[in-house]
C-alpha positions in Angstrom: 0.0 0.0 0.0 2.8 2.4 0.9 4.6 1.7 -2.4 1.4 2.5 -4.3 1.0 5.7 -2.3 4.6 6.6 -3.1 4.1 6.1 -6.8 0.9 8.2 -6.8 2.7 11.0 -4.9 5.7 10.9 -7.3 3.3 10.9 -10.3 1.6 14.0 -8.8 4.9 15.8 -8.3 6.1 15.0 -11.8 3.0 16.5 -13.5 2.8 19.5 -11.1 4.6 22.2 -13.1 3.1 21.0 -16.4 -0.3 21.5 -14.9 0.6 24.7 -13.1 3.0 26.7 -15.3 2.8 29.8 -13.0 4.0 27.8 -9.9 7.7 27.3 -9.8 8.4 24.2 -7.7 11.4 24.6 -5.4 10.9 21.6 -3.1 8.9 18.3 -2.9 9.2 16.1 0.2 7.5 12.7 0.5 7.1 11.4 4.1 6.5 7.6 4.3 7.7 7.2 7.9 4.5 8.6 9.5 1.0 7.1 10.0 -0.2 8.3 6.6 2.1 8.8 3.6 1.9 12.4 2.6 3.6 15.1 0.5 4.9 18.6 1.3 5.3 21.0 -1.6 7.2 24.3 -1.7 6.5 26.5 -4.7 6.8 30.2 -5.7 3.9 31.7 -7.5 5.0 33.8 -10.5 2.6 36.3 -12.3 3.4 38.2 -15.5 2.0 41.1 -17.5 2.8 44.0 -15.1 3.1 47.3 -17.0 5.2 49.1 -14.4 8.3 47.9 -12.6 9.2 44.2 -12.8 7.4 42.4 -15.7 7.3 39.2 -13.5 6.4 39.3 -9.8 5.5 37.0 -6.9 1.7 37.0 -6.6 -0.4 33.9 -5.6 -3.8 35.3 -6.5 -2.8 36.6 -10.0 -0.8 33.5 -10.7 -3.9 31.3 -10.0 -6.1 33.6 -12.2 -3.6 33.5 -15.1 -3.9 29.7 -14.9 -7.7 30.0 -15.5 -9.1 29.8 -11.9 -11.6 32.7 -12.0 -14.2 32.5 -9.1 -17.7 34.0 -9.5 -18.7 36.4 -6.7 -15.1 36.4 -5.3 -14.8 36.6 -1.6 -12.4 35.6 1.2 -13.8 32.1 1.2 -14.5 31.9 -2.5 -11.3 32.7 -4.3 -8.9 31.5 -7.1 -6.7 29.6 -4.6 -9.8 27.7 -3.3 -10.7 26.7 -6.9 -7.2 25.6 -7.6 -7.0 23.4 -4.5 -10.3 21.7 -5.4 -9.0 21.0 -8.9 -5.7 19.6 -7.5 -7.7 17.3 -5.2 -9.6 16.0 -8.2 -6.4 15.4 -10.1 -4.7 13.7 -7.2 -7.8 11.5 -6.7 -7.7 10.4 -10.3 -4.0 9.5 -9.9 -4.7 7.5 -6.7 -7.5 5.6 -8.4 -5.2 4.8 -11.4 -2.8 3.2 -8.8 -5.5 1.2 -7.2 -6.0 3.4 -4.1 -9.4 4.2 -2.7 -10.1 7.9 -2.1 -12.1 8.9 0.9 -14.5 11.9 0.8 -12.8 15.1 1.8 -13.0 15.9 5.5 -13.6 19.4 6.8 -10.3 21.1 6.7 -8.9 22.6 9.9 -7.4 25.4 7.9 -3.8 26.5 7.3 -2.3 28.2 10.4 0.7 30.3 10.7 3.4 29.8 13.3 1.8 32.3 15.7 -1.7 30.8 15.1 -0.4 27.3 15.9 1.1 28.7 19.2 -2.2 30.5 20.0 -4.2 27.3 19.4 -1.9 25.3 21.5 -2.1 27.7 24.5 -5.9 27.8 24.2 -6.2 24.1 24.2 -3.8 23.8 27.2 -5.8 26.5 29.0 -9.1 24.6 28.5 -7.5 21.4 29.9 -6.2 23.2 32.9 -9.6 24.7 33.7 -11.3 21.3 33.5 -8.5 19.8 35.6 -9.0 22.5 38.3 -12.8 21.9 38.3 -12.3 18.1 38.8 -9.7 18.7 41.6 -12.2 21.0 43.4 -14.8 18.2 43.3 -12.4 15.5 44.4 -10.8 17.5 47.2 -13.6 16.9 49.8 -13.3 13.1 49.2 -9.5 13.4 49.8 -10.2 15.2 53.1 -12.6 12.4 54.0 -9.9 9.8 53.4 -7.5 11.9 55.5 -9.9 12.1 58.4 -10.4 8.3 58.3 -6.7 7.8 58.4 -6.3 10.2 61.3 -9.1 8.4 63.3 -7.4 5.1 62.5 -4.2 6.4 63.8 -5.6 8.0 67.0 -8.1 5.3 68.0 -7.2 2.8 70.7 -7.4 -1.0 70.2 -9.5 -2.6 73.0 -9.7 -6.1 71.5 -8.2 -7.5 68.3 -10.2 -6.0 65.4 -12.0 -3.5 67.6 -11.0 0.2 67.8 -12.1 2.6 70.5 -12.9 6.3 69.7 -14.7 9.2 71.1 -18.4 9.5 70.5 -18.0 12.8 68.7 -15.4 11.3 66.3 -17.7 8.3 65.7 -20.7 10.6 65.0 -18.6 12.7 62.5 -17.3 9.5 60.9 -20.8 8.2 60.4 -21.9 11.4 58.8 -19.0 11.3 56.4 -19.6 7.6 55.7 -23.2 8.5 54.8 -22.0 11.3 52.5 -19.5 8.9 50.9 -22.2 6.3 50.4 -24.6 8.8 48.9 -22.0 10.2 46.5 -20.2 6.9 45.7 -21.4 6.9 42.0 -20.4 10.5 41.6 -17.0 9.8 43.2 -16.5 6.9 40.6 -17.4 9.3 37.8 -15.0 11.9 39.2 -12.3 9.3 39.4 -12.9 8.3 35.7 -13.0 12.0 34.8 -9.7 12.5 36.7 -8.1 9.6 34.8 -9.4 11.1 31.5 -8.0 14.5 32.5 -4.6 12.9 33.2 -4.8 11.1 29.8 -5.8 14.4 28.1 -2.9 16.1 29.9 -0.5 13.5 28.5 -2.1 13.9 25.1 -1.9 17.7 25.4 1.8 17.4 26.2 2.3 15.2 23.1 0.2 17.6 21.0 2.2 20.5 22.3 5.4 18.8 21.3 3.9 18.1 17.9 2.8 21.7 17.5 6.3 22.9 18.6 7.8 20.6 16.0 5.3 21.8 13.4 6.0 25.4 14.3 9.7 24.8 13.9 9.1 23.1 10.6 6.9 26.0 9.4 9.6 28.5 10.6 12.2 26.6 8.6 10.0 26.4 5.5 9.2 30.1 5.9 12.9 30.8 5.9 13.4 28.7 2.8 10.5 30.4 1.0 11.9 33.9 2.0 15.3 32.8 0.7 13.7 31.5 -2.6 11.6 34.7 -2.9 14.8 36.8 -2.5 16.5 34.7 -5.1 13.5 34.9 -7.4 13.4 38.7 -6.9 17.1 38.8 -7.8 16.5 36.6 -10.8 13.7 38.9 -11.9 16.0 41.9 -11.6 18.7 40.1 -13.6 16.1 39.0 -16.2 14.8 42.5 -16.5 18.3 43.8 -16.9 19.0 41.1 -19.5 15.8 42.1 -21.3 16.9 45.8 -21.3 20.4 44.7 -22.6 18.8 42.5 -25.2 16.6 45.4 -26.4 19.7 47.6 -26.6 21.5 44.9 -28.5 18.5 44.4 -30.8 18.5 48.1 -31.6 22.2 48.0 -32.2 21.8 45.0 -34.4 18.9 46.7 -36.3 21.1 49.8 -36.8 24.0 47.6 -38.0 21.6 45.7 -40.3 20.3 49.0 -41.8 23.9 50.2 -42.2 24.9 46.9 -43.7 22.0 47.1 -46.1 23.0 50.6 -47.2 26.6 49.4 -47.6 25.5 46.4 -49.7 23.6 48.8 -52.0 26.7 51.0 -52.2 28.9 47.9 -52.9 26.5 46.7 -55.6 26.8 50.1 -57.2 30.6 50.0 -57.0 30.6 46.5 -58.3 28.6 47.5 -61.3 31.0 50.4 -61.9 34.0 48.1 -61.5 32.5 45.6 -63.9 32.0 48.3 -66.5 35.6 49.6 -65.9 36.8 46.0 -66.2 35.0 45.6 -69.5 36.5 48.9 -70.8 40.0 48.0 -69.5 39.9 44.5 -71.1 38.8 46.1 -74.3 41.7 48.5 -74.1 44.1 45.7 -73.1 42.9 43.5 -76.0 43.4 46.4 -78.4 46.9 47.1 -77.0 47.7 43.4 -77.1 46.7 43.3 -80.7 48.8 46.3 -81.4 51.7 44.9 -79.5 51.4 41.6 -81.3 51.4 43.5 -84.6 54.5 45.4 -83.5 56.3 42.2 -82.7 55.2 40.7 -85.9 56.8 43.6 -87.7 59.9 43.3 -85.5 60.1 39.6 -86.4 59.9 40.4 -90.1 62.6 43.1 -89.7 64.9 40.8 -87.7 64.5 37.9 -90.2 65.2 40.4 -93.1 68.3 41.6 -91.3 69.4 37.9 -90.9 69.2 37.5 -94.7 72.3 39.8 -95.0 74.3 37.0 -93.3 72.5 33.8 -93.9 70.7 34.1 -97.3 72.0 31.5 -99.9 69.5 31.7 -102.8 67.9 35.1 -103.1 71.0 37.2 -103.5 70.6 39.2 -100.2 73.7 37.9 -98.5 76.6 40.2 -98.2 79.7 38.3 -99.2 82.2 40.2 -97.1 81.0 41.1 -93.5 83.3 42.1 -90.7 83.1 40.3 -87.4 81.3 43.3 -85.9 78.8 43.4 -88.6 78.1 39.7 -88.1 77.7 40.2 -84.4 75.3 43.1 -85.0 73.1 40.9 -87.2 73.1 38.1 -84.7 72.6 40.5 -81.8 69.5 42.0 -83.4 68.0 38.5 -83.6 68.9 37.7 -80.0 67.6 41.0 -78.7 64.3 40.8 -80.6 63.8 37.2 -79.3 64.5 38.3 -75.7 61.9 41.1 -75.9 59.3 38.8 -77.5 59.7 36.2 -74.7 59.4 38.9 -71.9 56.2 40.2 -73.4 54.6 36.8 -73.9 55.3 35.9 -77.5 57.6 32.9 -77.4 56.6 31.6 -80.8 57.9 34.8 -82.4 61.1 34.7 -80.4 61.7 31.2 -81.7 61.0 32.3 -85.2 63.5 35.2 -84.9 66.2 32.8 -83.6 65.8 30.0 -86.2 64.6 31.6 -89.4 65.5 34.4 -91.8 63.6 35.7 -94.8 61.7 38.5 -96.4 58.0 38.9 -95.6 55.5 39.6 -98.3 54.9 43.1 -97.0 58.6 43.9 -97.0 59.0 42.2 -100.3 56.5 44.7 -101.8 58.6 47.5 -100.4 62.0 46.4 -101.6 60.9 44.8 -104.9 58.2 47.0 -106.5 56.0 45.5 -109.2 56.9 46.0 -112.8 55.0 49.0 -114.5 52.0 48.2 -116.7 52.6 48.2 -120.5 49.9 50.1 -122.6 49.4 49.7 -126.3 48.3 52.5 -128.4 45.1 51.0 -129.7 44.0 48.7 -127.0 44.4 48.8 -123.2 45.6 45.6 -121.7 47.6 44.5 -118.8 50.5 42.1 -119.3 
């Protein structure tokens, strides 16, 4: 049975915050070492939506209402907390039944007492017991006096024969009167004895109850200290959260400003990129034109170098100079080497190789150094020969 009760209590604790999002659980204590397994919960109610000051605050009533517990005709006895407690009892009852536990009808609650209220209730209960005790003692006291008188007579009387005690007539008469009174009140005396025993038992129970109340008061004081500490911590967390939210808003604004500036810079970059692309197109067009011109210049240089080489190396076309000095030969070879060197440096290796290995007269140069023969005209007919 205790194991089932433990599972039911654990199940209730595990679903507590899901069911009550505005109650932050800070402690749950299951007691299985007492007559009835039970649970103590410590929680901090947190309400939100405040327009001034802290956005989140500690408020039990508002926390309950934000969870949907809205009483009709709200009063001290009919409030959001009462509705919440009734709902929690229903939920816990369902959990108990799921674990095979019978649920008794709710007994009238004694109410939740503060430490001072517990002490006041304890003192009031002890005072009532003391009054009842004093009343019973007052009723029993004459009987105690009767017993004392009998003891005194027994001590002062003289023994005449064994089993016979001699006493004065006045003492005997008084003893008879007291005996009659005792006989007449014997039932009442028995009741008083029972009541005296009950009072003694109640005194013992009151002492035990007083100790329990003291322990409860001590436990409540300790829990109150914990709640106050948790409240202070929650208050500090709320301040930190609010500060964090302010910092977050400042950072959000800074990020928004940077994003706006970044967007503007991106537009500027796109404009500059378009301009650069246009400039690149124009530059490449100029580079290509200059490259074409440079290639044409090197082609002309190649033709000139090869033509100069004919002065030394031609064998069939009659351009070779038969008698060249060593300096003249070096000049002819030097022109070829120098032209080839320049062509390689400027990226025309094929022309450099052509200058180094070949000699000859290009068609363009051929037209310059060997003009075409003049046209012959007849007197009667025009014709080209």
